[in-house]
C-alpha positions, 0 to 999 in steps of 0.5 A: 505516439505521446502526441496520443497520451491524454494526460497531466504529466504532473498530477502523475507525477504528483500522484506517484508521490503521494502514493509513495508515502502513503505505501511507506507510511501503511507499511510502517504502520502495519508493522506496528500495529502487527507488533501491538497484536502479537503482544496483546495476543500474547495476553489476552488469553480467554474465548474473546481473542478466538470470537475477534479473530474468528467473528470479528474478521481479522483474520481477513484483513491481514490477509488483504493487508499483506496481499496489497503491501506486497503488491503497492510497489509495483504500482508505483514502478509500473506508473513510474515506467509509463510516465517515464517517456512521457518526462524524456518527450517534455524534457523533465 
């Protein structure tokens, strides 16, 4: 089975690590940005705030980011599951 797999295991492992790092940083930065947005929204009380939310597509950005962050760990886990048999086969 492993003979049919054509992937550089070291590159896959490196990518998984980079993906986890990116997701961790993104999650932290996103949390900070959302907190700052709440603070700004509490003090920004004119129609321009609503314009930003509606015309700027901010709600769409929030939804997309939340959806990605909810699934990002699954991406890394899926790749790790694919890599594990190769690691064992190659004695990593």
